[in-house]
C-alpha positions, -999 to +999 in steps of 0.1 A: +042+425-556+041+461-538+079+479-530+079+493-502+107+515-483+105+533-452+121+572-450+132+592-423+132+632-423+147+657-398+130+657-366+138+680-337+143+652-308+133+617-309+141+598-275+142+566-296+170+577-313+208+571-305+217+597-329+194+620-301+202+599-267+229+585-264+209+557-241+179+548-252+171+535-220+169+534-185+199+543-171+222+541-142+223+566-116+261+587-126+261+569-156+264+596-188+239+602-213+244+624-245+212+650-250+214+663-282+183+685-305+184+697-339+169+730-343+164+750-373+189+776-379+158+801-387+144+796-352+178+821-344+181+796-315+205+818-291+200+789-261+188+760-249+183+743-225+168+709-204+150+710-179+146+679-157+119+670-126+123+646-100+096+632-094+075+648-069+108+677-064+115+710-083+131+711-123+164+713-128+177+732-159+209+728-179+228+746-201+236+729-234+263+742-258+258+747-296+277+718-309+275+728-354+259+719-382+236+700-393+239+703-428+223+739-437+194+748-420+199+728-386+221+730-361+231+709-329+226+716-296+240+690-274+246+679-232+258+653-208+233+646-177+240+622-152+218+616-122+231+609-086+195+596-074+173+566-085+141+578-096+121+585-122+127+617-140+110+640-168+118+663-187+118+688-222+138+712-234+137+754-242+148+770-265+157+811-262+148+826-299+143+863-307+101+855-305+107+844-267+106+807-253+099+775-272+093+745-259+106+704-273+081+681-258+065+647-259+044+642-293+044+606-287+059+572-303+097+593-294+090+622-314+102+662-303+077+684-311+079+724-307+046+724-284+045+738-248+011+719-246+025+686-243+038+662-219+075+657-209+096+628-221+104+596-188+142+593-172+143+565-158+172+559-131+181+531-115+209+526-087+242+514-105+247+481-090+214+469-093+217+437-110+196+407-123+197+372-120+215+356-150+198+316-149+165+334-168+186+353-196+180+341-232+161+309-215+124+300-221+098+296-189+068+272-189+034+283-169+019+258-151-018+254-141-010+226-113-043+205-109-045+205-143-014+196-161-009+160-158-025+134-126+008+111-116-019+089-100+005+090-064-015+078-043-021+114-015-024+114+017-051+137+041-064+153+007-096+166+027-131+146+019-151+181+004-128+178-028-148+169-056-126+147-078-133+148-115-119+133-152-094+145-167-100+165-194-135+166-187-149+211-184-138+236-155-179+234-138-188+273-146-221+270-136-227+278-099-258+246-094-227+229-103-205+239-067-233+228-045-226+260-029-186+261-030-169+274-059-138+260-075-137+229-059-134+209-087-103+191-091-086+171-112-049+154-096-029+173-115+002+170-092+040+180-084+055+142-097+032+147-123+055+177-134+084+154-126+070+127-150+063+156-178+105+170-180+110+159-207+086+170-230+090+204-215+131+203-222+120+194-259+106+229-262+137+247-247+129+255-216+150+264-186+126+277-162+088+262-147+068+286-129+044+266-111+013+283-099+008+284-062+010+253-047+006+259-007-020+243+009-051+260+002-090+255-002-096+256-039-085+246-073-063+281-081-053+279-045-042+316-047-060+315-009-035+301+012-042+277+042-006+271+051+024+285+040+047+258+054+028+228+037+024+220-004-010+209-003-020+175-004-034+168-034-002+177-049+024+157-030+042+173-002+071+191+003+095+164-003+080+161-044+088+192-049+127+196-034+128+161-063+115+180-088+133+211-080+163+186-083+155+168-114+149+196-128+178+214-123+207+186-125+193+166-154+171+190-180+186+226-165+155+236-161+150+259-122+115+260-106+096+293-092+069+297-070+041+321-073+038+339-038+004+349-026+016+380-002-019+404-002-044+379+014-050+348+032-078+324+026-104+325+054-099+288+058-060+288+072-048+285+099-044+324+103-075+336+100-098+302+109-132+308+101-142+275+104-124+262+132-107+232+110-073+243+118-057+244+159-041+272+157-065+303+173-072+323+140-076+358+140-116+349+132-112+334+162-100+353+192-079+390+196-058+370+217-047+355+185-007+356+172-019+363+135-047+391+147-031+419+141-024+407+108-058+417+092-079+445+087-108+439+107-136+466+107-160+450+135-146+419+139-144+385+137-169+396+103-163+426+091-130+427+074-111+443+045-110+411+018-096+415-021-118+430-041-142+426-019-139+381-024-151+377+017-131+344+011-099+362+010-092+387+035-064+411+034-035+408+049-012+439+065+016+435+047+038+466+073+028+449+103+064+434+119+052+397+127+037+393+086+064+406+077+091+381+100+066+354+092+074+360+050+104+378+050+122+367+086+155+343+086+133+319+089+105+327+071+086+317+046+109+326+015+135+308+028+123+279+038+111+275-002+146+289-013+160+259+005+139+233-012+157+239-043+131+268-058+149+292-076+122+324-068+093+340-072+065+355-084+042+376-070+011+379-069-007+410-074+026+429-069+010+469-072-011+455-039+018+451-022+041+480-005+070+493-005+085+484+026+072+445+025+089+447-016+118+462+005+123+427+028+114+408+005+144+411-018+165+416+013+152+384+024+154+365-008+185+381-020+206+372+010+196+335+008+207+330-029+215+361-049+205+347-083+171+342-074+145+357-094+116+377-086+087+386-106+056+407-101+021+411-115+016+444-123-003+447-160+004+479-168+044+499-173+063+491-141+080+522-138+056+550-138+028+528-121+007+550-097-015+529-071-024+528-036-015+572-035+022+574-047+042+566-077+056+519-073+100+522-074+094+486-083+124+486-111+151+511-096+174+484-080+152+475-043+118+453-055+116+431-084+142+416-109+116+418-133+071+414-136+051+404-163+053+418-197+017+425-201+019+461-232+038+432-246+017+407-245-010+427-261+012+442-291+020+414-302-011+396-303-035+431-307-006+427-338-013+396-353-055+405-351-050+448-363-018+439-381-016+477-366+025+479-368+027+513-361+012+501-319+027+476-318+066+492-322+051+522-302+039+494-274+073+474-272+096+507-279+079+519-246+089+493-224+120+490-238+131+527-231+117+532-195+130+503-182+164+491-172+179+466-198+189+441-172+150+435-164+142+439-197+165+413-203+142+390-177+111+400-189+089+376-185+068+377-225+038+357-223+008+359-246-013+339-224-019+331-184-039+320-165-060+350-163-067+356-199-083+341-222-064+317-241-035+328-271-051+312-298-090+321-287-082+361-286-065+351-318-090+335-337-124+339-312-148+362-302-145+388-272-156+372-239-155+410-224-192+417-215-204+385-215-215+352-187-199+321-184-233+309-201-218+325-230-182+319-226-195+282-229-210+284-254-186+301-278-152+285-260-144+263-288-135+276-322-151+260-356-124+241-374-123+270-402-113+298-371-092+270-353-065+265-387-070+301-386-059+305-348-024+282-363-015+302-384-021+332-361-002+310-329+033+309-352+033+346-358+027+352-320+051+332-306+080+341-333+078+374-318+068+367-288+107+345-286+119+369-305+121+403-284+137+414-255+125+394-229+118+355-217+090+344-234+066+322-214+041+295-226+015+290-209+008+253-208-013+240-236-007+272-258+023+249-277-005+221-286-031+248-294-055+244-265-083+270-270-105+286-239-121+317-225-117+333-197-114+318-156-124+286-154-123+280-197-085+287-202-073+266-168-080+230-190-070+197-182-038+196-205-048+177-235-024+148-233-041+130-259-053+152-292-022+177-295-017+201-326+014+181-336+018+212-364+024+235-337+036+217-315+063+212-340+067+248-343+073+256-307+103+228-308+114+250-332+116+285-320+136+269-291+161+260-315+165+290-326+163+311-296+188+291-277+213+294-308+220+331-304+234+353-280+211+384-299+179+364-277+203+370-243+210+405-239+209+421-283+203+456-287+165+460-299+160+478-338+129+487-355+141+482-389+109+486-409+071+493-405+042+497-429+008+487-418+012+449-409+044+444-423+069+446-400+112+439-396+128+445-367+161+431-352+179+423-322+223+424-322+250+413-295+285+409-304+291+400-333+254+377-339+225+393-354+190+383-358+166+403-385+127+394-382+106+405-411+066+391-413+043+406-434+004+402-418-010+411-450-030+394-480-004+410-506+029+405-514+060+420-502+087+438-507+105+452-483+144+468-483+163+456-451+197+457-460+223+449-487+239+439-450+218+408-446+225+393-485+246+368-470+225+360-439+214+329-431+181+319-435+162+299-408+124+295-434+123+299-469+127+338-475+162+352-480+177+388-482+187+397-520+198+430-529+193+440-498+152+433-502+132+403-486+097+393-507+076+379-487+042+359-491+011+368-472+009+363-436+049+352-442+074+357-422+115+355-425+142+350-400+178+357-414+212+352-387+245+366-393+271+364-372+303+385-372+339+374-363 
């Protein structure tokens, strides 16, 4: 057995430690934050300053005051700072010494070091009036790719005859010769009535919100090539089916429904562009007099135009166009139309390709219809410092998004479970916690797999598909029996972390039953209703129960307690509700010190705290709960 206990030493500054910085997150405008540095006495510091720069502006300097001794060899310098305008700020500290100026800058992991060549620390400042919806906090999301979830067998009207209908459970077409010249044209018939029929199954997982991939009329199975924003795709059902799904889900199961909003491009086969004259509308491709002509970026009308990532099937729209913005965001626009049908918000496809003027209008439209509706953006990086299309984006400052898809957490979780690097895990998690507004943190969409990535179990236990074509992925799409069983164990650890970090866990349909799959289209297979992994499904249901049992998962503070290679421990705490998670992702037994305050806690798994220590067998975990009244 190996004994491990974490050691701490005096640092000059640590932005992730409340003894140095009173608010370890983004701060609101006019909210005071106390900064403290601990300076060695032998530096003979006679003055200290906080040097802070709002993005794009000049640096401001604020004098710190001497605040007493820290033991015999160190001294405190402190100040209180607040900002009056939202934005991204960068800061460091300047020390005056007999030998000249010294600079405390960002050495990574929140650590400050005396090194003038290092980068600055980041401080996000959001609007003090910024609120995010409460309904998602503490909940669980479930993502559904509609065509592949469940086929209700309900007869459909006006389904295009060109669609290729497949047998449920077959492998989606992946070879060009299978598609007969039309990509993504194979369908399995999943529909909105099918989702409604499976609501009890979804509710048993503890789900409180369903996110549906696109449901508007389109001419591909993924439906990211919108043909008509005003209609539900005929193979999925109709508007009444969506209304009924929202009503039954909310009233009977307490589940909200959000839709995928695809607003950076349309399909070329749409009423707006109408390349193939399938619609009665005069599209932008048909005439320069079309009411939709100004929406598109033509280079040489009609055949040369800007398209999404060069895919000619997806002509880009000019989101700044007043007519387009009014059509989507106006009083009788698309956003309000579907909110009035009962949906609870939108996930925005490629949000980083939507300009600020459009996102500003979108938020005003959504919130004026339902102030508690959610707006989640697809952003793959840290959304607070994203630089796109020549400018710094302001997604999370209070005027645009409520939340984003949390790819940094997904990578942190999956990489930790696969490679057992606890330091990298905590650095990724704490970086997001440090940079994001707390009200955003509590509604982050914490997925570990989506329609755009490999299935989680495949990423954990399978081979890396990067750089390989679809033929290779098809050959490696199914794990060996050994790797699959290993993957199930890895999924338990990954989902335990996913369900206990700040934010809202999002289950990609089928992950809870061990579905496998490389990248698109293999990650979009039909829900395997007839062959679920019962062990994993039972585990996910248990996680759902655990998550709903504690206030700590709604808005609880996150604290790193221990880290050594593949062994980590952290806590969540809120209003006397405390949770400790400890994981041994190594092949040796570990004895971890977590503190005697956990000795009388309730263990939701086998391992308990005795004399402040938790004993964890290889690849095991524990979750301790303690309530203080």
